[in-house]
N, C-alpha and C positions, 0 to 999 in steps of 0.2 A: 397466889393463895393468901399472902398478906392481904391483900386488897379485899379479898372475899370475907377472911375473919374481920378484918374492920368494921366491913360493911354490916356484916351478921351481928357484930355485938354492940350496934348503936340501936339504942332502944326504940327512937322513932323511925328507922327503916324498916325494922320489924313488926311494928305495929301498924304500918301500911299496906303489910302483906295481906292477900286473902286468907279466909277462914281454913284453916287446915293445912296450909302451905307446909309451914315446918313441921306439922305431923306426917306428912307425906315423905319427906325428905328424911327422917330418921325411921320409917317402916322398912324393914327388910324386904329385898327385893321378892317379885312374885310374876307370875304371869301376867297379872293385871294391872302391874305398876305403871306409873305416868312415865313418860319418856324420861331417860335420865339427861343430867346436864352435861356439857361438853366436859366438863372434867371428868365425870364417871367414865364416859366413852372412851377418852383417853386412857384412864385408867383399866378398863376391861375391853380390849379390842376384841373384836369379834373375827375369827379365821375367816380367810377368802373362801376356801372351799365350802364353807358352811352356806353362804350365800348362793350358791347353785343348786336347783333343784335336782332328784333324781333322772327327770328326762332329760336335762341338758348336761348330765355328767358325763355321757359317753360322747358327745360332741365335743366338750372342754378337752375330756382327756386324748381325742384325736387332733384337735386343734394343737393341743400342748404337746403332743407328739411330733406333729409337722412341725412346729416353731424349735423344737430341740434339735432335730435334724437341721432345720435351717442354720441354725446358730454353731452347730457343730461342724458342718460343712466347711467354713472357712480355716477352721482350726485343724482340721485333718482327720478328725475322730471317725466320719463316715466313709464308708468303704465305697469305692466308686463299683457301678453294677459291672457284672463281668459279660463277656461278649454274647450276645444271642447266639443260638444254634440255629442256623439257616434249615426252613422248611423245605424238603426235597419231595417237589411235586412227581406223581406216579407219571411215566410216559403215555401221551395218547396213542391209542391203537386207530389207526387208518388201515381199512380194508379196502383194496383195490381189486375187484371182479374184473379178469382181463385172462388171457391166454399167457403161457411162458414167454413168447417172443418180445415182449418189453419187459425189462427189468425195472419196476418201480421205485424200487427200493433205492438205487442209486440217486434217483433224482429229488429224493427225501433227505439224503444222508446230511448230517450235520445241520440241519433244519430244527428249529425250536418255535414252537408257539409262545409268542408275545417274549420272545428272545430267553424265556426261562424252562419251558416245558418240551421235552424231547418228543419226537415223534416215531413210531414203531410201525411198520409197514409189514401187513400181512397179505399176500398176494394168491388168489387162487380162482379157478374157474366156476361158474354155475355148477359144473357137473360133480365139482370135488367139496361143494358145502352141504351142508344141514345145520339146521338149525331149531330153537324154541323160544318162543316171545312169550313173555308175560305182562300183564298189567302193569305191575309195581317194579317188577325186577327187570325190566329192559328185555335185552334180547342176546342169548347165549349162542354162538356159532362154534359150530364143530366143521374142522377141515381136514381133510385128508388128501394129501398131494405127496408128489414124489419128486425129490431132489435128488439130482447126481445117482439116481439107482437107489435110493433110499426113501422108504415109505415116511411121511411125517405126518405125525396126529397130534392136531392141538385144538383146545378150545378157550374161548376169550369171549370177551364182551368189547364189540368194536366202539369207537366215539364217533367214526365218520366212514361214509361208505363213497366212495369212488368206482361208479358203474363205467366199464368200457367194452360191455358184452352184450349181444343181442339176448333177450330174456325168453323169447319164443321163436321156434322154426318150425317148419312143417315136417322135420326129419324126425323119425321114433326116437321117443326119449328125449327132446330138447324143447321140452316147455317147462319153464323154470318160473313161472308165474306167480306160483304159490311160493315159492322163497322170496320175491318181491313183495308179495303178501306178507308175508312174516315181517320182514326189516320194516315194513312199514308199521306192523302190528307193534312193532318195539320200539317205535317213537324214532329210529335213528335218522340224522339227517345226511344227506347224499346230494352227490352233483353227478348227473342231474338230478333232479329230485325224484324220488321214487314214484310220486304221482304221475311225473310225466314218463318216466320209464315204463310203466305200466302202460299210461295209453297208447304209447307208442310200439306195444305189441301188436297193434292193429293199425295200419296207416291209414284202410277207410275211415276208421275213427276218427283221425288225425286230419284227414280231408275234410271231414264233415266239419269240422272248426273252422277249416280255411273258408269253406263254402259260406259260412254265417258271416267272415268278415268279408268275403265278396260282395255278398248282398247288402252289407253294411256301409261299406266305402263305393261300390262300384267298380266296372271292370278296368277304366281307367288308371284308378289310382291300386288296385289291385288285383292283377291280370291272373287269371288261373287258366292251366292247361283243362281243357273239356275232358271229362270221365264219365263213363257209365259204371254203374256198381250193379251186381247181380250176386244174389244170397248163393247161388250156387251154380253149375254148369249147364242146367237143363234147359235154363230160358236164353242160354247164348246163342242165339243164332243171327245170321246177320241182317235178315229183313225186319228184325225185332229190337236189336242192338243199334240201329241208327236212328236216332232221333229225328223227328221233322225238324228240316231246317234249310234255310236259304239253299239256292242251287251251287251258289259262291262258295259255300263252305263244305257241302255234301260231299264234295269232289277231290277233298284234300285227303292224299294219301303219302305214304302208307299209314295204315291204321295200326298204333301199338298194341299188342295182346300180350297179357300173363299168364307164362303157363305154369307158375309156381305160386308161392307163399305172395300175399300180397306186397311185401315190401322186398322180395328178394330178387325176382329174374323178370326183365320187361324183353319181349322180343319183336322188333317191329316186323311186319307181315303186310301184304296187300291182298286181304279176302276179296273174293268177286262180290261185287253188289246185287248179283243177280244169281237164282240157280245156273249153271250150266245144262243145256238139254243132254 
């Protein structure tokens, strides 16, 4: 400061200054004033918080808060986080469609999906089930079974299906294809797939798929037992059921004949090739 006073008191130094320089120094502060000298800046320091604009103030405060927590951690001022509460997963429901001769619950006892999620087994036959399937709500199954002489009624939404029973039979009231369609409608995964379960309700339909493979690969790589399909019993006459074939193969006896549904009973017999007099 003494140096500045001596320099400003020197008349030759003041004479060499630009016009109006000393006047600007003596003018009071305003919004359009010239930049202050380093001495004035040291005399009137601006607060640090004022240098931040409003959009960045929140970022600064967040950063400051994080830095404060970091600085307090070594001194023991910040409390350690408490133990997190484990999330309990609901058990997955496995619906097994089978008769009561096999207890499937004991095979899944203590088993967990990915080592975390428990498995709850519900077992019933097709005749003991009813359901309702929705586009967005999945499939709701109603079960009425008899366990140890007690009737048990439950409703649940299965997560997986294990099919161990035929869905179709020629016996009266044993056509459960509508239940298979309902499970498929509800989008439930199954073993075997519900698509294959429904297709296997008709073995001739499955055999027709095998015939496609037979024609694609040939009889050497994919042999098939020769069969003849009739839509009903009327055209099943011996003279029409035997297709034209070489003599070496037309005498292969006995000829198998099915006397019940396509996948249930096969009875070997030896029908006469010509009508008896």
